[in-house]
Structures are given as C-alpha cells and as structure tokens.
C-alpha positions as CSV (number, residue, x, y, z in Angstrom):
1,M,0.1,0.2,0.0
2,L,0.9,3.2,-0.9
3,S,2.1,5.5,2.4
4,L,2.7,9.1,3.0
5,I,5.0,10.1,5.8
6,S,6.1,13.5,7.5
7,H,9.4,14.3,8.8
8,G,8.5,17.9,9.3
9,G,6.0,20.6,7.4
10,S,2.9,18.8,8.3
11,E,1.8,20.7,11.7
12,G,4.0,24.1,10.8
13,V,5.0,26.7,7.8
14,T,8.7,25.2,8.1
15,G,11.0,22.2,7.9
16,S,8.9,20.6,4.9
17,C,9.8,17.0,4.4
18,H,8.0,14.6,3.2
19,E,8.5,10.9,2.0
20,L,6.5,9.0,-0.1
21,V,6.6,4.9,0.2
22,Y,5.8,3.3,-3.3
23,A,6.9,0.0,-3.0
24,P,8.6,-2.4,-0.6
25,G,11.7,-1.3,0.6
26,K,11.4,1.7,-1.8
27,S,10.5,5.7,-1.2
28,F,11.7,9.1,-2.0
29,L,11.3,12.3,-0.3
30,V,10.2,15.7,-1.1
31,D,12.7,18.5,0.1
32,C,14.5,18.8,3.6
33,G,13.9,22.0,5.2
34,L,14.9,23.7,8.4
35,F,12.6,24.3,11.2
36,Q,12.7,27.8,11.9
37,G,11.1,30.4,14.6
38,A,9.2,28.5,17.5
39,E,9.2,25.3,15.2
40,Q,12.8,25.1,15.5
41,S,12.7,25.6,19.3
42,S,10.3,22.7,19.5
43,H,12.8,20.7,17.4
44,G,16.2,21.5,19.1
45,D,18.2,24.6,18.6
46,T,21.7,23.5,18.5
47,A,23.6,21.9,15.5
48,N,23.8,18.4,17.1
49,A,20.0,18.4,18.0
50,K,19.3,19.2,14.2
51,V,21.3,16.6,12.9
52,L,19.1,14.4,15.2
53,N,16.2,15.4,12.9
54,I,17.0,13.0,10.4
55,D,15.8,10.4,12.7
56,F,14.1,8.3,9.9
57,D,15.7,5.3,8.2
58,L,17.5,6.3,5.1
59,S,18.0,2.7,3.4
60,Q,14.9,3.1,1.5
61,V,14.9,6.8,0.1
62,Q,16.0,6.3,-3.7
63,A,15.9,10.0,-4.2
64,L,15.3,13.6,-3.1
65,L,13.4,16.0,-4.9
66,V,13.6,19.4,-4.5
67,T,10.7,22.1,-5.1
68,H,12.5,25.3,-4.5
69,A,15.6,26.6,-3.0
70,H,14.2,28.3,0.4
71,I,15.8,27.2,3.4
72,D,12.7,25.8,4.8
73,H,12.7,23.2,2.2
74,I,16.6,22.6,1.4
75,G,18.0,23.6,4.9
76,R,18.7,20.3,6.0
77,I,20.0,18.8,3.3
78,P,23.7,19.0,4.6
79,Y,22.5,17.0,7.9
80,L,20.8,14.4,5.6
81,L,24.1,14.1,3.7
82,M,25.9,13.2,7.2
83,A,23.1,10.9,7.9
84,G,24.2,8.7,5.1
85,F,22.3,9.8,2.2
86,T,23.8,9.1,-1.5
87,G,21.1,9.5,-3.7
88,P,20.4,11.8,-6.6
89,I,18.9,15.6,-5.5
90,I,16.3,16.4,-8.2
91,C,15.4,19.7,-9.3
92,T,14.8,22.1,-11.8
93,D,17.7,23.7,-13.7
94,A,17.1,27.0,-12.2
95,T,16.7,25.5,-8.6
96,A,20.2,23.9,-9.2
97,K,21.8,27.2,-9.7
98,L,20.1,28.6,-6.5
99,L,20.4,25.9,-4.3
100,P,24.2,25.6,-3.5
101,L,23.8,29.3,-3.0
102,M,21.7,29.4,-0.2
103,L,23.1,26.2,1.3
104,E,26.7,27.3,1.5
105,D,25.0,30.7,3.3
106,A,23.2,28.8,5.6
107,V,26.0,26.5,6.5
108,R,28.5,29.3,7.4
109,L,26.2,31.2,9.4
110,G,24.5,28.2,11.4
111,V,27.1,25.5,11.4
112,T,30.6,26.2,10.8
113,Q,33.2,29.0,9.4
114,D,35.6,26.9,8.3
115,R,36.1,27.4,4.3
116,R,37.5,24.3,3.5
117,L,34.7,21.8,5.1
118,I,31.9,24.3,3.4
119,T,33.6,23.9,0.1
120,L,33.6,20.1,0.7
121,L,30.2,19.9,1.5
122,I,28.7,22.1,-1.3
123,D,30.8,20.6,-4.0
124,K,28.9,16.9,-2.8
125,I,26.0,18.3,-2.8
126,K,26.8,19.8,-6.4
127,S,28.0,16.3,-7.6
128,L,24.4,14.9,-6.5
129,M,22.4,17.0,-8.5
130,V,20.4,16.4,-11.3
131,P,19.0,19.7,-12.7
132,L,15.5,18.9,-15.1
133,P,13.9,21.3,-17.2
134,F,10.1,22.0,-17.0
135,G,8.0,19.8,-18.1
136,V,9.8,17.0,-18.9
137,W,9.6,13.3,-17.5
138,H,12.3,11.8,-15.7
139,R,12.2,8.0,-14.7
140,L,13.3,7.1,-11.4
141,D,13.3,3.5,-11.7
142,E,10.9,1.0,-13.1
143,Q,7.9,2.0,-11.1
144,V,7.9,5.8,-10.7
145,K,8.4,8.7,-13.3
146,L,8.3,12.7,-12.5
147,K,7.9,16.0,-14.1
148,F,8.5,19.6,-12.7
149,K,5.3,22.5,-13.6
150,R,6.0,25.6,-12.9
151,A,4.6,26.9,-9.3
152,G,5.1,30.6,-9.6
153,H,6.6,30.8,-6.3
154,I,10.2,32.1,-6.9
155,L,12.2,31.3,-9.9
156,G,13.1,28.0,-10.6
157,S,10.0,26.6,-8.2
158,A,7.8,23.9,-9.0
159,Y,5.4,21.2,-8.0
160,I,6.1,18.0,-8.7
161,E,3.9,15.4,-10.9
162,V,4.6,11.6,-9.9
163,D,3.6,9.0,-12.2
164,L,3.3,5.5,-10.7
165,A,3.8,2.6,-13.4
166,Q,0.5,0.7,-11.6
167,P,-2.0,2.2,-9.3
168,Q,-1.6,1.5,-5.5
169,P,-3.9,1.3,-2.7
170,Y,-3.9,4.2,-0.3
171,Q,-6.1,4.9,2.7
172,Q,-7.0,8.1,4.6
173,G,-9.5,9.0,6.7
174,G,-11.1,5.7,6.8
175,Q,-11.3,5.6,2.9
176,I,-9.4,3.7,0.7
177,G,-8.6,4.4,-2.9
178,Q,-6.4,3.6,-5.8
179,V,-3.8,6.0,-6.5
180,K,-1.3,6.4,-9.6
181,R,-0.9,10.0,-10.2
182,V,0.7,12.1,-7.1
183,I,1.2,15.7,-6.9
184,F,3.3,17.7,-4.2
185,S,2.3,21.4,-4.7
186,G,5.7,22.9,-2.8
187,D,4.9,26.2,-2.2
188,L,2.4,27.5,-4.7
189,G,2.6,31.3,-5.9
190,A,0.1,34.2,-5.7
191,P,-1.0,35.4,-9.3
192,Y,0.8,38.2,-11.1
193,S,3.7,38.0,-8.9
194,P,6.9,39.5,-10.6
195,L,8.9,38.5,-12.9
196,L,7.3,34.8,-12.6
197,P,4.9,33.5,-15.1
198,N,1.7,32.3,-13.3
199,L,1.4,28.5,-12.6
200,K,-1.2,26.4,-14.2
201,P,-3.1,24.0,-12.8
202,A,-2.5,19.9,-13.2
203,Y,-4.5,18.1,-16.0
204,A,-5.2,15.4,-13.1
205,C,-4.1,13.5,-9.8
206,D,-5.3,11.1,-7.7
207,L,-3.5,12.5,-4.3
208,L,-2.4,16.1,-4.1
209,V,-0.6,17.0,-1.1
210,L,-1.2,20.5,-0.9
211,E,0.6,23.4,0.9
212,S,-1.5,25.8,3.0
213,T,0.3,28.8,4.4
214,Y,-2.5,31.0,3.7
215,G,-5.4,28.8,3.4
216,N,-7.5,31.1,5.7
217,R,-6.7,34.3,4.1
218,L,-7.2,36.3,0.9
219,H,-4.4,38.8,-0.6
220,Q,-4.6,42.3,-1.6
221,G,-4.4,42.5,-5.5
222,R,-1.3,43.7,-6.8
223,R,-2.8,46.9,-8.1
224,F,-3.7,47.5,-4.4
225,R,-0.6,46.3,-2.7
226,T,1.8,48.7,-5.0
227,Q,-0.7,51.3,-3.9
228,A,-0.5,50.9,-0.4
229,L,3.9,50.2,-0.8
230,K,3.9,53.7,-2.8
231,A,1.7,55.0,0.0
232,V,4.1,54.3,2.7
233,I,7.5,55.2,1.2
234,E,5.4,58.6,0.5
235,H,4.7,59.2,4.0
236,C,8.0,58.2,5.2
237,V,9.8,60.6,3.0
238,R,7.3,63.2,4.6
239,D,8.4,62.3,7.8
240,R,12.2,62.6,6.6
241,G,12.6,58.7,8.1
242,V,14.0,55.4,6.5
243,V,11.6,52.6,5.3
244,L,13.0,49.6,6.5
245,I,12.2,46.3,4.5
246,P,13.0,42.7,6.1
247,A,13.1,40.8,3.2
248,F,14.0,36.9,2.0
249,S,17.0,37.4,-0.1
250,L,15.7,34.8,-2.5
251,G,12.5,35.7,-4.2
252,R,11.0,38.9,-2.0
253,T,14.3,41.3,-2.6
254,Q,13.6,40.6,-6.3
255,A,9.7,41.0,-6.4
256,L,10.3,44.9,-4.5
257,L,13.1,45.8,-6.5
258,Y,10.8,45.1,-9.4
259,E,8.1,46.8,-8.1
260,F,10.2,50.0,-7.3
261,E,11.4,50.1,-10.8
262,Q,8.3,50.1,-12.0
263,I,6.7,53.0,-9.5
264,I,9.7,55.2,-10.2
265,H,9.0,54.9,-14.2
266,Q,5.8,55.7,-13.6
267,H,5.8,58.1,-11.0
268,G,9.4,60.1,-11.7
269,G,9.7,63.2,-9.6
270,D,10.5,62.9,-5.9
271,W,10.8,59.0,-6.6
272,E,13.9,59.7,-8.7
273,N,15.5,60.9,-5.6
274,I,14.7,58.0,-3.4
275,E,17.8,55.9,-2.7
276,V,16.9,52.0,-2.7
277,L,19.2,50.1,-0.7
278,V,19.8,46.2,-1.1
279,D,22.3,45.8,2.2
280,S,22.5,42.0,1.7
281,P,25.6,39.8,0.0
282,M,23.3,37.0,-0.2
283,A,20.5,39.2,-1.8
284,N,22.7,40.5,-4.1
285,E,24.3,37.2,-5.7
286,V,20.5,35.6,-5.8
287,T,19.8,39.2,-7.8
288,R,22.7,38.4,-10.2
289,I,21.5,34.8,-10.8
290,Y,17.6,36.1,-11.4
291,R,19.6,38.3,-14.3
292,E,21.4,35.5,-15.5
293,L,18.1,33.6,-15.5
294,K,16.1,36.4,-17.8
295,P,14.6,33.8,-20.2
296,L,12.4,32.3,-17.3
297,W,10.9,35.6,-16.5
298,D,7.4,36.5,-17.5
299,A,5.7,38.3,-20.6
300,E,5.5,41.6,-18.7
301,A,9.2,41.5,-17.4
302,Q,10.5,40.8,-21.2
303,R,8.9,43.0,-22.5
304,K,10.2,46.2,-19.9
305,L,13.9,44.2,-21.2
306,A,12.6,45.0,-25.1
307,Q,12.2,48.8,-23.9
308,G,15.5,48.9,-22.5
309,R,14.3,49.2,-19.0
310,H,16.4,47.2,-16.3
311,P,14.0,45.9,-13.3
312,L,16.9,44.5,-11.0
313,A,19.5,47.3,-12.0
314,F,17.8,50.5,-12.1
315,E,19.7,53.9,-11.4
316,Q,18.5,54.6,-7.7
317,L,19.6,51.2,-6.7
318,T,22.4,50.7,-4.7
319,T,23.9,47.5,-3.4
320,I,25.9,46.8,-0.4
321,S,28.2,44.2,-0.1
322,D,31.4,44.8,2.5
323,T,31.0,44.6,6.2
324,Q,32.4,48.1,6.9
325,S,30.2,50.0,4.2
326,H,27.1,48.6,6.1
327,Q,28.1,49.6,9.5
328,Q,28.9,53.1,7.5
329,V,25.2,53.2,6.2
330,V,23.6,52.0,9.8
331,E,25.7,54.9,11.4
332,Y,24.8,57.4,8.9
333,L,21.0,57.0,8.7
334,Q,20.7,56.9,12.3
335,R,22.5,60.2,12.8
336,T,20.5,61.7,9.6
337,A,17.1,59.9,9.2
338,R,17.5,60.6,5.7
339,P,14.7,59.3,3.4
340,T,16.2,56.1,2.3
341,I,14.5,52.7,1.5
342,V,16.6,49.9,2.8
343,I,15.9,46.1,2.3
344,A,18.1,43.8,4.3
345,A,17.9,39.9,5.4
346,S,16.7,38.2,7.1
347,G,13.1,38.2,6.0
348,M,11.7,37.3,9.8
349,C,14.5,39.6,11.2
350,T,16.0,36.3,13.1
351,G,19.7,37.5,12.0
352,G,21.2,39.0,9.0
353,R,22.0,42.8,8.4
354,I,18.3,43.9,9.2
355,V,19.2,43.5,13.1
356,A,21.6,46.4,13.1
357,Y,19.3,48.4,11.3
358,L,16.2,47.7,13.5
359,K,18.6,48.3,16.8
360,A,19.8,51.3,15.3
361,L,16.2,53.1,13.8
362,L,13.5,50.8,16.0
363,G,13.1,53.7,18.5
364,D,12.7,56.6,16.0
365,P,9.0,57.5,15.2
366,R,10.3,58.4,11.7
367,T,10.8,54.7,10.7
368,D,8.6,52.8,9.2
369,I,9.0,48.8,9.1
370,I,7.2,47.0,6.3
371,F,6.6,43.2,6.3
372,C,5.7,42.0,3.0
373,G,5.9,38.0,4.0
374,Y,4.8,35.6,6.6
375,Q,6.4,35.9,10.3
376,S,6.7,32.7,11.9
377,P,5.9,32.6,15.4
378,G,8.7,33.1,17.6
379,T,10.9,35.1,15.4
380,N,11.6,38.8,15.9
381,G,9.6,39.8,13.0
382,W,6.5,38.4,14.5
383,A,7.2,39.9,17.7
384,I,7.9,43.4,15.9
385,Q,4.8,42.9,14.1
386,R,2.4,41.9,16.9
387,Y,4.4,44.8,19.7
388,G,4.3,47.5,17.4
389,N,0.6,47.4,17.4
390,K,0.3,50.9,19.6
391,Q,-3.3,50.5,20.0
392,R,-2.9,47.2,21.9
393,Y,0.7,47.9,22.9
394,P,1.6,50.9,23.5
395,Q,5.1,50.1,25.3
396,G,5.6,47.5,22.8
397,Y,9.4,46.2,22.7
398,V,11.4,43.7,21.2
399,E,14.5,41.4,22.4
400,L,17.4,41.4,19.9
401,D,20.7,39.9,20.9
402,G,19.3,39.8,24.7
403,Q,18.6,43.8,24.6
404,R,15.1,45.3,24.8
405,Y,14.2,47.7,22.4
406,P,11.3,50.0,22.3
407,I,9.2,49.6,19.2
408,N,8.7,53.5,18.3
409,A,8.4,52.8,14.3
410,Q,5.7,52.8,12.4
411,V,4.8,49.0,11.7
412,H,3.2,48.0,8.6
413,H,2.1,44.3,6.7
414,L,1.4,44.3,3.2
415,S,-0.1,40.7,2.7
416,G,-0.4,41.4,-1.0
417,Y,3.2,40.9,-1.4
418,S,3.1,37.2,-0.3
419,A,5.0,34.6,-2.5
420,H,2.5,32.2,-1.4
421,A,-1.2,31.4,-2.9
422,D,-4.2,32.7,-0.7
423,Q,-7.2,30.7,0.0
424,Q,-8.8,31.2,-3.1
425,D,-6.0,30.6,-5.2
426,L,-5.3,27.1,-3.3
427,I,-9.2,26.2,-4.3
428,N,-9.0,27.0,-8.0
429,F,-5.5,25.0,-8.1
430,V,-7.7,22.1,-7.1
431,K,-10.8,22.6,-8.5
432,R,-9.1,23.4,-11.9
433,M,-7.9,20.3,-12.8
434,R,-10.0,18.5,-15.3
435,R,-9.7,15.5,-13.3
436,P,-9.9,16.7,-9.5
437,P,-7.8,14.4,-6.8
438,K,-9.5,11.9,-4.6
439,F,-7.5,12.7,-1.7
440,V,-5.9,15.7,-0.6
441,R,-3.3,16.1,2.3
442,L,-2.7,19.7,3.7
443,V,0.7,20.5,5.0
444,H,3.1,23.7,5.4
445,G,0.3,25.7,7.3
446,D,-0.6,26.2,11.0
447,T,-3.6,24.3,12.4
448,Q,-6.1,27.0,11.8
449,A,-5.3,27.6,8.0
450,K,-5.4,23.7,7.2
451,S,-8.6,23.7,9.2
452,V,-10.7,26.5,7.1
453,L,-9.0,25.3,3.9
454,A,-10.2,21.9,4.5
455,N,-13.8,23.1,4.9
456,K,-13.7,25.3,1.9
457,L,-12.4,22.5,0.0
458,R,-15.1,19.9,1.1
459,E,-17.8,22.8,0.4
460,T,-16.1,23.2,-3.1
461,L,-15.6,19.4,-4.0
462,P,-18.3,17.4,-2.3
463,G,-16.8,13.8,-1.4
464,L,-13.3,15.0,-1.7
465,Q,-11.1,13.3,1.6
466,V,-9.0,16.0,3.2
467,G,-6.8,15.2,5.9
468,Y,-4.1,17.1,8.0
469,D,-1.8,16.8,10.9
470,G,-2.4,13.4,12.7
471,D,-3.8,11.8,9.5
472,F,-0.2,11.6,8.2
473,L,0.0,7.5,8.9
C-alpha cells in the first residue's frame, strides 16, 4: 500500500520534508527543510539537535526531489548527507543554480565558518544534483517517473507530478482508493507575481499533497498592494525617515526591486531622488543569478527588457556587500534619518544585517517598517509585528540579542506581497484540474489555516477526502 510520511512541515510552515513509500523498501523524499522560529525551538536549537532531526530510516530512500531553494525546504540537506544519504538530488535547472548558494550561506551562519569544510560539503551536494527542465518526464526507476511544473512561487519553483507504473491502494480518513498520479505542490505562488509566469493547474491527479500557508486568508490584489507600498514610502519621505523592509534574499527582494522600478518609472518626480539600498551580500548574489535567468521571466518583464528598462538594476538602486560599508550606512542613517528605502535579510529578522538597522532605528518614530511576508511565531519579525501595534501595546518592545529595544517605529504589513497562494488560489488549483484528486493532504500551514482550507475544499468539491496533521500515517 502507498504510504505518505511527514518528517516535518505537516504541523507548521517550516521544515518541509515528506516521504512517499511507493513499493516495499522503496521511497523518495520531497524537500528536506530547516525548522524556523518557534518550530525550530520545538525540534531542538543546537547544531547537534538539528542533526538528530534526520531520525528516520534512509535505507529505502531512492532520491530527494526539491521543489525550490528556500531554506525551509532545503536547509536540512547537509544533515541528510551527514546521516548517510547518497542518492540523487533532483530539481529544476534554476533551482540547481540557487540551491548551492543558499545552502553555503546557511552552513556558514549556522554550522561552521571553516571554508574548507563548507567547500567540501557544497561540492558534494553539487555532485548529487540532477537538474531538469520544466515539463519533461524523468524516470526514477521502473516504478516511478516524475516531472516539474512551474509553481510561480520563486524563480525555479515547481510542483511535482509523480506517475506510478501501476495504481497503488492508499488509505486516508477511513477511505481506501487507488492512486496512480501524485502531486506535491511545494509552495504555490500568487498570481501576477513580479517576474514569474503564473502557474497552471495540473490536468489530473489522485493524491494531492497541498501547502496551506494562507489557507485561511485572502491577499490584496497587485494594484492595491503597489498603491499601499507607494503610500507608505511617500508617508515616510514626508516624515524624513527611513523605510526598513526585512526581506528574504531569494524571491522577495527581487519582487520588491521590480515593483520599485515600476513605481519610479511611472511617477518620476521625487521618486527619482529616493535611494533604494539592498544591504545583503546573499540577496545581491541571488539578484545576479535572477538576471542570468532572464529567459525564465514572464512576458511583462520581457517587454520591459525590450524597452531598455532594467527591473533589477535601475539607477536609484545601490547594493552593499562589505561589512564596513554596511556599518557606515547604519550609523549615517541613525544620525541623519535621511529618506531611504533599505531592503535587508533576514525576512523574519532572525539574523542578518536587518538586525543592525532595527537596533539603530526601531526607537525613531520617523522610521517605517514594512513586512511583506509571513512571520513565523517566535521570530523577531513576528514580535515586532505583534508588539508594534500601538493601540494594543503602547509600550511595545522586542528583544534583539538579549537587549530590549522600544518599538516607536510605525509597523506595516502588506499581505499582497506574499509569494504564497492565498485561500482562493489554493482552491482554484484543485478545482481547475480536469480530473480533481480523490485525496488531498494539507501540509505547510498552521492548524487554523489547514482547518479552514479543508472545510472550504470540502464545500467546493463534495466527496473530496481532505486530511492533515495526525492523519499522516
């Protein structure tokens, strides 16, 4: 009987790692991500404890399939290798370019600074990687073939279609059915995301393993989110303050640059005098790779290129890489509060250069902080978002590196910039299949998001078997 086992990402939004056992003694993994925020604490916070997260038998695992290069989907790959995995790491061509870069940074920050060891590890990972183009079937063995389809989440992101040679019985929620086609959604993107072609639903499947990050929410449309972003920036300029945007180096930073180039191009005037700083060596390197991968950009971005515009390299953009320049900029902005947009990692404020800006500018009421992505409970970003609500917490503060910092800055959340599909997008992905699934497994979401989405899916497609969390047996 076909069985699906979760080793992370079934009861939260990080640590994604799912195993499909498709024959006696044979399985494959989909993603192997790192736990973050409160979920990290519950799984152990030291390097040794993280290694113990690979506490499942690898003897039957034939391959690792990777949906995309975000750390919550790839961050445990080094530990997987340390636990003895030597199989292929199969991903899209674009993910193959981004994954080593992301893992090298994660290992350097979280495991070791030893350059030789890092190089050996990354070289080993590269040697196992099998890059595939979108839409081409790849045979894993005589029983399984797979292909990647565009997911629209970040560049290179994919949902994975898995075809079994023979239908296999599968049980969920007391119901047994035959399964031949399985789809793992990975993280699905929102429509009209900058640079990314929209995802197209699959034709059919029997079992769908579906993310549910925003299963209980609807995002703002692109026009409204751009207007909201523009309004916050203009407010900050009037206040003569700094705009801080904590952003993931991969995906979110590039989407924001695309939007700022568009706003500057459309409105000109004072906007042409606003400096946009990207203070993140990782984000700058990822942006370079994004520019290399222009053939994967969507039609809108291709038209801009044809017009001679540069969505990721415009005149008002300044990139900062070296530590000395970073420190000088933080001190200068603290001293002058000159109107400047600063984009820096990490996206949840758990580390990286954004922390130095927060320490320097959180107490200044002229500062605006814009969150444009999910903030996992237990992270600094979650705390700032929560305790920056002046009506509920007039004396709100956050602890950074063991010291309290008052939150006098104005805190904003723009949900429309999420790289994740919202509730309606997720429902559309399911119902627009020509042959909808018999079974849906909800993963990568908190309990409320999964519960709400499960009910919505059952209402939309009566008779659909939807399960999550403890049903993963």
